[in-house]
MIGUVO-245103 format. One record per residue: residue number from 1; residue in one letter; x, y, z of N, C-alpha, C in turn. Coordinates in Angstrom, 1 decimal, decimal comma. Layout:
residues N
(node NUM; A; (X; Y; Z); (X; Y; Z); (X; Y; Z)) ...
This chain:
residues 248
(node 1; M; (12,3; -4,9; -20,1); (11,6; -5,3; -21,3); (11,2; -4,1; -22,1)) (node 2; A; (11,4; -4,2; -23,4); (11,1; -3,1; -24,3); (9,8; -3,3; -25,1)) (node 3; S; (9,2; -2,2; -25,4); (8,0; -2,3; -26,2); (8,3; -2,2; -27,6)) (node 4; G; (7,3; -2,2; -28,5); (7,5; -2,2; -29,9); (8,1; -0,9; -30,3)) (node 5; H; (8,0; 0,2; -29,5); (8,6; 1,5; -29,9); (9,9; 1,7; -29,2)) (node 6; G; (10,4; 0,7; -28,6); (11,7; 0,8; -27,9); (11,6; 1,4; -26,5)) (node 7; E; (10,4; 1,6; -26,0); (10,3; 2,2; -24,7); (10,5; 1,1; -23,6)) (node 8; K; (11,3; 1,4; -22,6); (11,6; 0,4; -21,6); (10,6; 0,6; -20,4)) (node 9; H; (10,2; -0,5; -19,9); (9,2; -0,5; -18,8); (9,9; -1,0; -17,5)) (node 10; S; (9,8; -0,3; -16,5); (10,4; -0,7; -15,2); (9,4; -1,5; -14,4)) (node 11; P; (9,9; -2,4; -13,6); (9,0; -3,2; -12,7); (8,4; -2,3; -11,6)) (node 12; L; (9,0; -1,1; -11,4); (8,5; -0,2; -10,4); (7,5; 0,8; -11,0)) (node 13; E; (7,2; 0,7; -12,3); (6,3; 1,6; -12,9); (4,9; 1,4; -12,3)) (node 14; Q; (4,6; 0,2; -11,9); (3,3; -0,2; -11,3); (2,9; 0,6; -10,1)) (node 15; F; (4,0; 1,2; -9,4); (3,7; 1,9; -8,1); (3,6; 3,4; -8,4)) (node 16; E; (3,6; 3,8; -9,6); (3,6; 5,3; -9,9); (2,2; 5,8; -9,6)) (node 17; I; (2,2; 7,0; -8,9); (0,9; 7,7; -8,6); (0,5; 8,4; -9,8)) (node 18; V; (-0,8; 8,1; -10,3); (-1,3; 8,8; -11,4); (-2,5; 9,6; -11,0)) (node 19; P; (-2,5; 10,9; -11,1); (-3,7; 11,8; -10,8); (-4,8; 11,7; -11,8)) (node 20; Y; (-6,0; 11,5; -11,4); (-7,1; 11,5; -12,3); (-7,8; 12,9; -12,3)) (node 21; T; (-7,7; 13,6; -11,2); (-8,2; 15,0; -11,1); (-7,1; 15,8; -10,5)) (node 22; H; (-7,0; 17,1; -10,8); (-6,0; 18,0; -10,2); (-6,7; 19,0; -9,4)) (node 23; S; (-6,5; 18,9; -8,1); (-7,0; 19,8; -7,1); (-6,0; 20,2; -6,1)) (node 24; Q; (-6,0; 21,4; -5,7); (-5,0; 21,9; -4,7); (-5,6; 23,0; -3,8)) (node 25; I; (-5,3; 22,8; -2,5); (-5,8; 23,8; -1,5); (-4,5; 24,4; -0,9)) (node 26; G; (-4,2; 25,7; -1,3); (-3,0; 26,3; -0,8); (-1,8; 25,5; -1,4)) (node 27; A; (-0,9; 25,1; -0,5); (0,3; 24,3; -0,9); (0,1; 22,8; -0,9)) (node 28; Y; (-1,2; 22,4; -0,6); (-1,4; 21,0; -0,5); (-2,2; 20,5; -1,8)) (node 29; D; (-1,6; 19,4; -2,3); (-2,2; 18,7; -3,5); (-3,2; 17,7; -3,0)) (node 30; I; (-4,5; 17,9; -3,3); (-5,5; 16,9; -2,9); (-6,1; 16,2; -4,1)) (node 31; S; (-5,3; 16,0; -5,2); (-5,8; 15,4; -6,4); (-6,3; 14,0; -6,1)) (node 32; F; (-7,3; 13,5; -6,9); (-7,8; 12,2; -6,8); (-6,9; 11,3; -7,7)) (node 33; T; (-6,3; 10,3; -7,1); (-5,3; 9,5; -7,8); (-5,7; 8,0; -7,9)) (node 34; N; (-4,9; 7,2; -8,6); (-5,1; 5,8; -8,6); (-5,0; 5,2; -7,2)) (node 35; S; (-4,2; 5,7; -6,4); (-4,1; 5,3; -5,0); (-5,4; 5,6; -4,3)) (node 36; S; (-6,0; 6,8; -4,5); (-7,2; 7,2; -3,8); (-8,3; 6,2; -4,3)) (node 37; L; (-8,3; 5,9; -5,6); (-9,4; 5,1; -6,2); (-9,3; 3,7; -5,6)) (node 38; A; (-8,1; 3,1; -5,4); (-7,9; 1,8; -4,8); (-8,4; 1,8; -3,4)) (node 39; M; (-8,2; 2,9; -2,6); (-8,7; 2,9; -1,3); (-10,2; 3,0; -1,2)) (node 40; V; (-10,8; 3,8; -2,2); (-12,3; 3,9; -2,2); (-12,8; 2,5; -2,6)) (node 41; I; (-12,2; 1,8; -3,5); (-12,7; 0,4; -3,9); (-12,6; -0,5; -2,7)) (node 42; T; (-11,5; -0,4; -2,0); (-11,3; -1,2; -0,8); (-12,3; -1,0; 0,3)) (node 43; V; (-12,6; 0,2; 0,6); (-13,6; 0,6; 1,6); (-15,0; 0,1; 1,1)) (node 44; S; (-15,3; 0,3; -0,2); (-16,6; -0,1; -0,8); (-16,7; -1,6; -0,7)) (node 45; I; (-15,7; -2,4; -1,0); (-15,8; -3,9; -0,9); (-16,0; -4,3; 0,5)) (node 46; I; (-15,3; -3,7; 1,5); (-15,5; -4,0; 2,9); (-16,9; -3,7; 3,3)) (node 47; T; (-17,4; -2,5; 3,0); (-18,8; -2,1; 3,4); (-19,8; -3,0; 2,8)) (node 48; L; (-19,7; -3,3; 1,5); (-20,6; -4,2; 0,8); (-20,6; -5,6; 1,4)) (node 49; F; (-19,4; -6,1; 1,6); (-19,2; -7,5; 2,2); (-19,9; -7,6; 3,6)) (node 50; L; (-19,6; -6,7; 4,5); (-20,1; -6,7; 5,8); (-21,6; -6,5; 5,8)) (node 51; T; (-22,1; -5,6; 5,0); (-23,5; -5,3; 4,9); (-24,3; -6,5; 4,4)) (node 52; L; (-23,8; -7,2; 3,4); (-24,5; -8,4; 2,9); (-24,5; -9,5; 3,9)) (node 53; S; (-23,3; -9,7; 4,6); (-23,2; -10,8; 5,5); (-24,1; -10,6; 6,7)) (node 54; V; (-24,4; -9,3; 7,1); (-25,3; -9,1; 8,2); (-26,7; -9,2; 7,8)) (node 55; N; (-27,0; -8,7; 6,6); (-28,4; -8,8; 6,1); (-28,9; -10,2; 5,8)) (node 56; T; (-27,9; -11,2; 5,6); (-28,3; -12,5; 5,2); (-28,1; -13,5; 6,4)) (node 57; R; (-28,2; -13,0; 7,6); (-28,1; -13,8; 8,8); (-29,1; -14,9; 8,8)) (node 58; S; (-28,7; -16,1; 9,1); (-29,6; -17,2; 9,2); (-29,0; -18,3; 10,1)) (node 59; I; (-29,9; -19,2; 10,5); (-29,5; -20,3; 11,4); (-28,4; -21,1; 10,7)) (node 60; V; (-28,6; -21,5; 9,4); (-27,6; -22,1; 8,6); (-26,9; -21,0; 7,8)) (node 61; P; (-25,6; -20,7; 8,3); (-25,0; -19,5; 7,6); (-24,6; -19,7; 6,2)) (node 62; S; (-24,8; -18,7; 5,4); (-24,3; -18,7; 4,0); (-22,8; -18,6; 4,0)) (node 63; R; (-22,2; -18,7; 2,8); (-20,8; -18,7; 2,7); (-20,2; -17,3; 3,1)) (node 64; I; (-20,9; -16,2; 2,6); (-20,5; -14,9; 3,0); (-20,6; -14,6; 4,4)) (node 65; Q; (-21,7; -15,1; 5,0); (-21,9; -15,0; 6,5); (-20,8; -15,7; 7,3)) (node 66; L; (-20,5; -16,9; 6,8); (-19,5; -17,7; 7,4); (-18,1; -17,1; 7,4)) (node 67; V; (-17,8; -16,5; 6,3); (-16,5; -15,8; 6,2); (-16,4; -14,6; 7,1)) (node 68; S; (-17,5; -13,8; 7,1); (-17,5; -12,6; 8,0); (-17,4; -13,0; 9,5)) (node 69; E; (-18,1; -14,1; 9,8); (-18,0; -14,6; 11,2); (-16,6; -15,0; 11,6)) (node 70; L; (-16,0; -15,7; 10,6); (-14,6; -16,1; 10,8); (-13,7; -14,9; 11,0)) (node 71; M; (-13,9; -13,9; 10,2); (-13,1; -12,7; 10,4); (-13,3; -12,0; 11,7)) (node 72; Y; (-14,6; -12,0; 12,1); (-15,0; -11,4; 13,4); (-14,3; -12,1; 14,6)) (node 73; N; (-14,5; -13,5; 14,5); (-13,9; -14,3; 15,6); (-12,4; -14,3; 15,6)) (node 74; F; (-11,8; -14,2; 14,5); (-10,4; -14,1; 14,4); (-9,8; -12,9; 15,1)) (node 75; V; (-10,3; -11,7; 14,8); (-9,9; -10,5; 15,4); (-10,2; -10,5; 16,9)) (node 76; A; (-11,4; -11,0; 17,2); (-11,8; -11,0; 18,6); (-10,9; -11,9; 19,5)) (node 77; Q; (-10,5; -13,0; 18,9); (-9,6; -13,9; 19,6); (-8,2; -13,3; 19,7)) (node 78; L; (-7,8; -12,5; 18,7); (-6,5; -11,8; 18,8); (-6,5; -10,9; 20,0)) (node 79; L; (-7,5; -10,1; 20,2); (-7,6; -9,2; 21,3); (-7,7; -9,9; 22,6)) (node 80; S; (-8,5; -11,0; 22,6); (-8,7; -11,7; 23,9); (-7,4; -12,3; 24,3)) (node 81; D; (-6,6; -12,9; 23,4); (-5,3; -13,5; 23,7); (-4,2; -12,5; 24,1)) (node 82; T; (-4,3; -11,3; 23,6); (-3,2; -10,4; 23,8); (-3,5; -9,3; 24,9)) (node 83; V; (-4,7; -8,8; 24,9); (-5,1; -7,8; 25,8); (-6,0; -8,3; 27,0)) (node 84; G; (-6,8; -9,3; 26,7); (-7,7; -9,8; 27,7); (-9,1; -9,4; 27,5)) (node 85; E; (-9,9; -9,5; 28,5); (-11,3; -9,1; 28,4); (-11,5; -7,6; 28,1)) (node 86; Q; (-10,5; -6,8; 28,6); (-10,6; -5,4; 28,4); (-10,4; -5,0; 27,0)) (node 87; G; (-9,9; -5,9; 26,1); (-9,6; -5,6; 24,7); (-10,9; -5,5; 23,9)) (node 88; R; (-12,0; -5,9; 24,4); (-13,3; -5,9; 23,6); (-13,6; -4,5; 23,2)) (node 89; R; (-13,3; -3,5; 24,0); (-13,6; -2,1; 23,6); (-12,8; -1,6; 22,4)) (node 90; F; (-11,7; -2,3; 22,1); (-10,9; -1,8; 21,0); (-11,1; -2,6; 19,8)) (node 91; F; (-12,1; -3,5; 19,8); (-12,4; -4,4; 18,7); (-12,7; -3,6; 17,4)) (node 92; P; (-13,6; -2,6; 17,4); (-13,8; -1,9; 16,1); (-12,6; -1,3; 15,5)) (node 93; F; (-11,7; -0,8; 16,3); (-10,5; -0,2; 15,8); (-9,6; -1,2; 15,2)) (node 94; V; (-9,3; -2,3; 15,8); (-8,4; -3,3; 15,3); (-9,1; -4,0; 14,1)) (node 95; F; (-10,3; -4,3; 14,2); (-11,0; -4,9; 13,1); (-11,0; -4,1; 11,8)) (node 96; T; (-11,2; -2,8; 12,0); (-11,1; -1,9; 10,8); (-9,8; -1,9; 10,2)) (node 97; I; (-8,7; -1,8; 11,0); (-7,4; -1,8; 10,4); (-7,1; -3,1; 9,7)) (node 98; F; (-7,4; -4,2; 10,4); (-7,2; -5,6; 9,8); (-7,9; -5,7; 8,4)) (node 99; M; (-9,2; -5,3; 8,4); (-9,9; -5,5; 7,1); (-9,4; -4,5; 6,0)) (node 100; F; (-9,0; -3,3; 6,4); (-8,5; -2,4; 5,4); (-7,2; -2,8; 4,8)) (node 101; V; (-6,3; -3,3; 5,7); (-5,0; -3,8; 5,2); (-5,2; -5,1; 4,3)) (node 102; L; (-6,0; -6,0; 4,8); (-6,2; -7,3; 4,2); (-6,9; -7,1; 2,8)) (node 103; V; (-8,0; -6,4; 2,7); (-8,7; -6,2; 1,5); (-7,8; -5,3; 0,5)) (node 104; G; (-7,1; -4,3; 1,1); (-6,2; -3,5; 0,3); (-5,1; -4,3; -0,4)) (node 105; N; (-4,6; -5,3; 0,4); (-3,6; -6,2; -0,2); (-4,1; -7,1; -1,3)) (node 106; M; (-5,3; -7,6; -1,0); (-6,0; -8,5; -2,0); (-6,4; -7,7; -3,3)) (node 107; V; (-6,9; -6,5; -3,1); (-7,2; -5,7; -4,3); (-6,0; -5,5; -5,2)) (node 108; G; (-4,8; -5,3; -4,5); (-3,6; -5,1; -5,2); (-3,1; -6,3; -6,0)) (node 109; M; (-3,7; -7,5; -5,7); (-3,3; -8,7; -6,4); (-4,1; -8,8; -7,7)) (node 110; I; (-5,1; -8,0; -7,9); (-5,8; -8,1; -9,2); (-5,0; -7,4; -10,3)) (node 111; P; (-4,8; -8,1; -11,4); (-4,0; -7,5; -12,5); (-4,4; -6,1; -12,9)) (node 112; Y; (-3,4; -5,3; -13,1); (-3,6; -3,9; -13,5); (-4,3; -3,0; -12,4)) (node 113; S; (-4,4; -3,5; -11,2); (-4,9; -2,7; -10,1); (-3,7; -2,0; -9,4)) (node 114; F; (-4,0; -1,3; -8,4); (-2,9; -0,5; -7,7); (-2,9; -1,0; -6,2)) (node 115; T; (-1,7; -1,2; -5,7); (-1,5; -1,7; -4,4); (-1,0; -0,5; -3,5)) (node 116; F; (-2,0; 0,1; -2,8); (-1,7; 1,3; -2,0); (-0,9; 1,0; -0,8)) (node 117; T; (-0,9; -0,3; -0,3); (-0,1; -0,7; 0,8); (1,4; -0,8; 0,5)) (node 118; S; (1,7; -0,7; -0,8); (3,1; -0,7; -1,2); (3,8; 0,7; -1,2)) (node 119; H; (3,0; 1,7; -0,7); (3,6; 3,0; -0,5); (3,8; 3,3; 1,0)) (node 120; I; (5,0; 3,8; 1,3); (5,4; 4,0; 2,7); (4,5; 5,1; 3,3)) (node 121; I; (4,0; 6,1; 2,6); (3,3; 7,1; 3,1); (1,9; 6,6; 3,7)) (node 122; V; (1,4; 5,6; 3,0); (0,1; 5,0; 3,4); (0,3; 4,2; 4,7)) (node 123; T; (1,3; 3,3; 4,6); (1,5; 2,4; 5,7); (2,0; 3,2; 7,0)) (node 124; F; (2,8; 4,2; 6,7); (3,2; 5,0; 7,9); (2,1; 5,8; 8,5)) (node 125; A; (1,1; 6,3; 7,7); (-0,1; 6,9; 8,2); (-0,9; 6,0; 9,1)) (node 126; L; (-1,0; 4,7; 8,6); (-1,8; 3,7; 9,5); (-1,0; 3,5; 10,8)) (node 127; A; (0,3; 3,3; 10,6); (1,1; 3,0; 11,8); (1,1; 4,2; 12,8)) (node 128; A; (1,1; 5,4; 12,2); (1,1; 6,6; 13,1); (-0,2; 6,7; 13,9)) (node 129; V; (-1,3; 6,4; 13,2); (-2,6; 6,4; 13,9); (-2,6; 5,4; 15,1)) (node 130; V; (-2,0; 4,2; 14,8); (-1,9; 3,2; 15,9); (-1,0; 3,7; 17,0)) (node 131; F; (0,2; 4,2; 16,7); (1,1; 4,7; 17,6); (0,6; 5,9; 18,5)) (node 132; I; (0,0; 6,8; 17,9); (-0,6; 8,0; 18,6); (-1,8; 7,5; 19,5)) (node 133; G; (-2,6; 6,6; 18,9); (-3,7; 6,1; 19,7); (-3,3; 5,4; 20,9)) (node 134; V; (-2,4; 4,5; 20,8); (-2,0; 3,7; 22,0); (-1,2; 4,6; 23,0)) (node 135; T; (-0,5; 5,6; 22,5); (0,2; 6,5; 23,4); (-0,8; 7,3; 24,2)) (node 136; I; (-1,9; 7,8; 23,5); (-2,9; 8,6; 24,2); (-3,6; 7,7; 25,2)) (node 137; L; (-3,9; 6,4; 24,8); (-4,5; 5,4; 25,7); (-3,6; 5,2; 27,0)) (node 138; G; (-2,3; 5,1; 26,8); (-1,4; 5,0; 27,9); (-1,5; 6,1; 28,9)) (node 139; F; (-1,5; 7,3; 28,4); (-1,6; 8,5; 29,3); (-3,0; 8,6; 30,0)) (node 140; V; (-4,0; 8,3; 29,2); (-5,4; 8,4; 29,8); (-5,5; 7,4; 30,9)) (node 141; K; (-5,0; 6,2; 30,7); (-5,1; 5,1; 31,6); (-4,3; 5,3; 32,9)) (node 142; H; (-3,0; 5,7; 32,7); (-2,0; 5,7; 33,7); (-1,5; 7,1; 34,1)) (node 143; G; (-1,8; 8,1; 33,3); (-1,3; 9,4; 33,6); (0,3; 9,5; 33,4)) (node 144; L; (0,9; 10,2; 34,3); (2,4; 10,3; 34,2); (3,1; 8,9; 34,6)) (node 145; H; (2,4; 8,1; 35,2); (2,9; 6,7; 35,5); (3,2; 5,9; 34,3)) (node 146; F; (2,7; 6,4; 33,1); (2,9; 5,7; 31,9); (4,4; 5,7; 31,6)) (node 147; F; (5,2; 6,7; 32,1); (6,6; 6,8; 31,8); (7,3; 5,6; 32,5)) (node 148; S; (6,7; 4,9; 33,4); (7,4; 3,8; 34,0); (7,5; 2,6; 33,0)) (node 149; F; (6,8; 2,7; 31,9); (6,9; 1,7; 30,9); (8,3; 1,6; 30,4)) (node 150; F; (9,1; 2,7; 30,4); (10,4; 2,7; 29,9); (11,5; 2,2; 30,9)) (node 151; V; (11,0; 1,8; 32,1); (11,9; 1,3; 33,2); (11,6; -0,2; 33,4)) (node 152; I; (12,6; -1,0; 33,1); (12,5; -2,4; 33,3); (12,4; -2,7; 34,8)) (node 153; P; (11,4; -3,5; 35,2); (11,3; -3,8; 36,6); (12,5; -4,6; 37,1)) (node 154; G; (13,0; -4,2; 38,3); (14,1; -4,9; 38,9); (15,5; -4,5; 38,4)) (node 155; L; (15,5; -3,5; 37,5); (16,8; -3,1; 36,9); (17,6; -2,3; 37,9)) (node 156; P; (18,9; -2,6; 38,1); (19,7; -1,8; 39,0); (19,7; -0,3; 38,6)) (node 157; W; (19,7; 0,6; 39,6); (19,6; 2,0; 39,3); (20,7; 2,5; 38,4)) (node 158; Y; (21,9; 2,0; 38,5); (23,0; 2,5; 37,7); (22,9; 2,1; 36,2)) (node 159; M; (22,0; 1,2; 35,9); (21,8; 0,8; 34,5); (20,7; 1,7; 33,8)) (node 160; L; (20,0; 2,4; 34,6); (18,9; 3,2; 34,0); (19,4; 4,2; 33,0)) (node 161; P; (20,5; 5,0; 33,2); (20,9; 6,0; 32,2); (21,2; 5,3; 30,8)) (node 162; L; (21,6; 4,0; 30,8); (21,9; 3,4; 29,6); (20,6; 2,8; 28,9)) (node 163; L; (19,8; 2,1; 29,7); (18,7; 1,3; 29,1); (17,4; 2,2; 28,9)) (node 164; I; (17,2; 3,2; 29,6); (16,0; 4,0; 29,4); (16,0; 4,7; 28,0)) (node 165; P; (17,1; 5,3; 27,6); (17,2; 5,8; 26,2); (16,9; 4,8; 25,2)) (node 166; I; (17,4; 3,5; 25,4); (17,2; 2,4; 24,5); (15,7; 2,1; 24,4)) (node 167; E; (15,1; 2,0; 25,6); (13,6; 1,7; 25,6); (12,8; 2,8; 24,9)) (node 168; V; (13,2; 4,1; 25,1); (12,5; 5,2; 24,5); (12,7; 5,1; 23,0)) (node 169; I; (13,9; 4,9; 22,5); (14,1; 4,8; 21,0); (13,4; 3,6; 20,5)) (node 170; S; (13,3; 2,5; 21,2); (12,6; 1,3; 20,7); (11,1; 1,7; 20,6)) (node 171; Y; (10,6; 2,4; 21,6); (9,2; 2,8; 21,5); (8,9; 3,7; 20,4)) (node 172; L; (9,7; 4,7; 20,2); (9,5; 5,7; 19,1); (9,7; 5,1; 17,7)) (node 173; S; (10,4; 4,0; 17,6); (10,6; 3,3; 16,3); (9,5; 2,4; 15,9)) (node 174; R; (8,5; 2,2; 16,8); (7,4; 1,3; 16,5); (6,7; 1,7; 15,2)) (node 175; P; (6,3; 3,0; 15,0); (5,6; 3,2; 13,7); (6,5; 3,0; 12,5)) (node 176; I; (7,8; 3,2; 12,6); (8,7; 3,0; 11,5); (8,7; 1,5; 11,1)) (node 177; S; (9,0; 0,6; 12,2); (9,1; -0,8; 11,9); (7,7; -1,4; 11,4)) (node 178; L; (6,6; -0,9; 12,0); (5,3; -1,4; 11,6); (5,0; -1,0; 10,2)) (node 179; S; (5,3; 0,2; 9,8); (5,0; 0,6; 8,4); (6,0; 0,1; 7,4)) (node 180; V; (7,2; 0,0; 7,7); (8,2; -0,5; 6,7); (8,0; -2,0; 6,5)) (node 181; R; (7,6; -2,8; 7,5); (7,4; -4,2; 7,3); (6,3; -4,5; 6,2)) (node 182; L; (5,2; -3,8; 6,3); (4,1; -4,0; 5,4); (4,5; -3,4; 4,0)) (node 183; F; (5,0; -2,2; 4,0); (5,4; -1,6; 2,7); (6,5; -2,4; 2,0)) (node 184; A; (7,5; -2,9; 2,7); (8,6; -3,6; 2,0); (8,1; -4,9; 1,5)) (node 185; N; (7,3; -5,6; 2,2); (6,9; -6,9; 1,7); (6,0; -6,8; 0,5)) (node 186; M; (5,1; -5,9; 0,5); (4,2; -5,7; -0,7); (5,0; -5,2; -1,9)) (node 187; L; (5,9; -4,2; -1,7); (6,7; -3,7; -2,8); (7,6; -4,8; -3,4)) (node 188; A; (8,3; -5,6; -2,6); (9,2; -6,6; -3,1); (8,4; -7,7; -3,8)) (node 189; G; (7,3; -8,1; -3,3); (6,5; -9,2; -3,9); (6,0; -8,8; -5,3)) (node 190; H; (5,4; -7,6; -5,4); (4,8; -7,2; -6,6); (6,0; -6,9; -7,7)) (node 191; T; (7,1; -6,4; -7,2); (8,2; -6,1; -8,1); (8,7; -7,4; -8,7)) (node 192; L; (8,8; -8,5; -7,8); (9,3; -9,8; -8,3); (8,3; -10,4; -9,3)) (node 193; L; (7,0; -10,2; -9,0); (6,0; -10,7; -10,0); (6,2; -10,0; -11,4)) (node 194; K; (6,4; -8,7; -11,3); (6,6; -8,0; -12,6); (7,8; -8,4; -13,3)) (node 195; V; (8,9; -8,6; -12,6); (10,2; -9,0; -13,2); (10,0; -10,4; -14,0)) (node 196; F; (9,4; -11,4; -13,3); (9,2; -12,7; -13,9); (8,2; -12,6; -15,0)) (node 197; A; (7,2; -11,7; -14,9); (6,2; -11,6; -16,0); (6,9; -11,0; -17,3)) (node 198; G; (7,9; -10,2; -17,1); (8,7; -9,7; -18,2); (9,5; -10,8; -18,9)) (node 199; F; (10,0; -11,8; -18,1); (10,7; -12,9; -18,6); (9,8; -13,8; -19,5)) (node 200; V; (8,6; -14,0; -19,0); (7,6; -14,8; -19,8); (7,4; -14,2; -21,2)) (node 201; V; (7,2; -12,9; -21,3); (7,0; -12,2; -22,5); (8,2; -12,2; -23,4)) (node 202; A; (9,4; -12,0; -22,8); (10,6; -11,8; -23,6); (11,2; -13,1; -24,1)) (node 203; M; (11,0; -14,2; -23,4); (11,6; -15,5; -23,7); (10,8; -16,3; -24,7)) (node 204; P; (11,4; -17,2; -25,4); (10,7; -18,1; -26,4); (9,7; -18,9; -25,6)) (node 205; F; (8,7; -19,5; -26,3); (7,6; -20,2; -25,7); (8,0; -21,3; -24,8)) (node 206; F; (8,8; -22,2; -25,2); (9,2; -23,4; -24,4); (9,9; -23,0; -23,1)) (node 207; T; (10,9; -22,1; -23,3); (11,6; -21,6; -22,1); (10,8; -20,7; -21,2)) (node 208; G; (9,8; -20,0; -21,8); (9,0; -19,0; -21,1); (8,0; -19,7; -20,2)) (node 209; V; (7,8; -21,1; -20,4); (6,9; -21,8; -19,5); (7,4; -21,9; -18,1)) (node 210; F; (8,8; -21,9; -17,9); (9,3; -22,1; -16,6); (9,1; -20,8; -15,7)) (node 211; P; (9,4; -19,6; -16,2); (9,0; -18,4; -15,4); (7,5; -18,3; -15,2)) (node 212; L; (6,7; -18,8; -16,1); (5,2; -18,7; -16,0); (4,8; -19,6; -14,8)) (node 213; V; (5,3; -20,8; -14,7); (5,0; -21,7; -13,6); (5,5; -21,1; -12,3)) (node 214; F; (6,6; -20,4; -12,3); (7,1; -19,8; -11,1); (6,2; -18,6; -10,7)) (node 215; I; (5,6; -17,9; -11,7); (4,7; -16,8; -11,4); (3,5; -17,3; -10,7)) (node 216; V; (2,9; -18,4; -11,2); (1,7; -19,0; -10,6); (2,0; -19,3; -9,1)) (node 217; A; (3,1; -20,0; -8,9); (3,5; -20,3; -7,5); (3,8; -19,1; -6,6)) (node 218; L; (4,4; -18,1; -7,2); (4,7; -16,8; -6,5); (3,5; -16,1; -6,2)) (node 219; T; (2,5; -16,1; -7,1); (1,2; -15,4; -6,9); (0,5; -16,0; -5,7)) (node 220; G; (0,5; -17,4; -5,6); (-0,1; -18,0; -4,4); (0,6; -17,6; -3,1)) (node 221; L; (2,0; -17,5; -3,2); (2,7; -17,1; -2,0); (2,4; -15,7; -1,7)) (node 222; E; (2,2; -14,8; -2,7); (2,0; -13,4; -2,4); (0,6; -13,2; -1,8)) (node 223; I; (-0,4; -14,0; -2,2); (-1,7; -14,0; -1,6); (-1,6; -14,4; -0,1)) (node 224; L; (-0,8; -15,4; 0,2); (-0,6; -15,8; 1,6); (0,1; -14,6; 2,4)) (node 225; I; (1,1; -14,0; 1,8); (1,8; -12,9; 2,4); (0,9; -11,7; 2,6)) (node 226; A; (0,0; -11,5; 1,7); (-1,0; -10,4; 1,9); (-1,8; -10,6; 3,1)) (node 227; F; (-2,2; -11,9; 3,4); (-3,0; -12,1; 4,6); (-2,1; -12,1; 5,8)) (node 228; L; (-0,9; -12,6; 5,7); (0,0; -12,6; 6,9); (0,4; -11,2; 7,3)) (node 229; Q; (0,6; -10,3; 6,3); (0,9; -8,9; 6,7); (-0,2; -8,2; 7,4)) (node 230; A; (-1,5; -8,5; 7,0); (-2,6; -7,9; 7,7); (-2,7; -8,5; 9,1)) (node 231; Y; (-2,4; -9,8; 9,2); (-2,4; -10,4; 10,5); (-1,3; -9,8; 11,4)) (node 232; V; (-0,1; -9,7; 10,9); (1,0; -9,1; 11,7); (0,7; -7,7; 12,1)) (node 233; F; (0,1; -6,9; 11,2); (-0,2; -5,5; 11,5); (-1,3; -5,5; 12,7)) (node 234; A; (-2,3; -6,4; 12,6); (-3,3; -6,4; 13,6); (-2,8; -6,9; 14,9)) (node 235; I; (-2,0; -8,0; 14,9); (-1,5; -8,5; 16,2); (-0,5; -7,6; 16,9)) (node 236; L; (0,3; -6,9; 16,1); (1,2; -5,9; 16,7); (0,4; -4,7; 17,3)) (node 237; T; (-0,7; -4,4; 16,6); (-1,6; -3,3; 17,2); (-2,1; -3,8; 18,5)) (node 238; C; (-2,5; -5,0; 18,6); (-3,1; -5,6; 19,8); (-2,0; -5,6; 20,9)) (node 239; L; (-0,8; -6,0; 20,6); (0,3; -6,0; 21,5); (0,6; -4,6; 22,0)) (node 240; Y; (0,6; -3,6; 21,2); (0,8; -2,2; 21,6); (-0,3; -1,7; 22,5)) (node 241; I; (-1,5; -2,1; 22,2); (-2,6; -1,8; 23,1); (-2,4; -2,4; 24,5)) (node 242; N; (-2,0; -3,6; 24,5); (-1,7; -4,3; 25,7); (-0,7; -3,6; 26,5)) (node 243; D; (0,4; -3,2; 25,9); (1,5; -2,5; 26,6); (1,0; -1,2; 27,2)) (node 244; A; (0,2; -0,5; 26,4); (-0,3; 0,8; 26,9); (-1,3; 0,6; 28,0)) (node 245; Y; (-2,1; -0,5; 28,0); (-3,1; -0,7; 28,9); (-2,6; -1,3; 30,2)) (node 246; H; (-1,7; -2,2; 30,1); (-1,2; -2,9; 31,3); (0,3; -2,6; 31,7)) (node 247; L; (0,9; -1,8; 30,8); (2,3; -1,5; 31,0); (3,1; -2,8; 31,0)) (node 248; H; (3,9; -3,0; 32,0); (4,7; -4,3; 32,0); (3,9; -5,4; 32,5)) 
């Protein structure tokens, strides 16, 4: 779509990192950007939401208290179903990740906001924290016996040279698959919304109604995907904790 000055706008323009301040320490750029602002807003919303929900506790729960309790029970049930009773100690970690991804996705649905979960560097950093954390947990819990995780029980010895490398590669690819899944879904969804929004503006009124209706439906689907991606990220984190805690 072209502007009045003939400038072309790309659907990917919405993902551009824009620095608000320019700061650098040595070779590292620590500028405050639109991505940084979106993360600050996300953390602020979560903090305000949870603070208000706790301060307004009552026998008859308010709407905000009811929503916070639903979130709490949802993550607690995930850990209970996947890890068991031992999973309670990991609740703060999983709950923090779930809320950060969920609210970050929802903030990105606001027009003219920035979706930081659409950047692979952000999602990979989150996935790397999960991966490193569960690996440390595995070694702390089991010591060198943790390496038995890569050996399938009952496997014939002559199959070990073939399948152990496959298991190791599969384990090492976890942060890649975990981060790419979230990044790709948010990137594709927002790009598609931008493309159809361009059709609405460029097309005549009567024909432009059709892509507008599609945008409304697609926005609803994108909100659902935003929640599902937070759920998938959280439940996979729970499954990785279970693997590190119980091995096979």
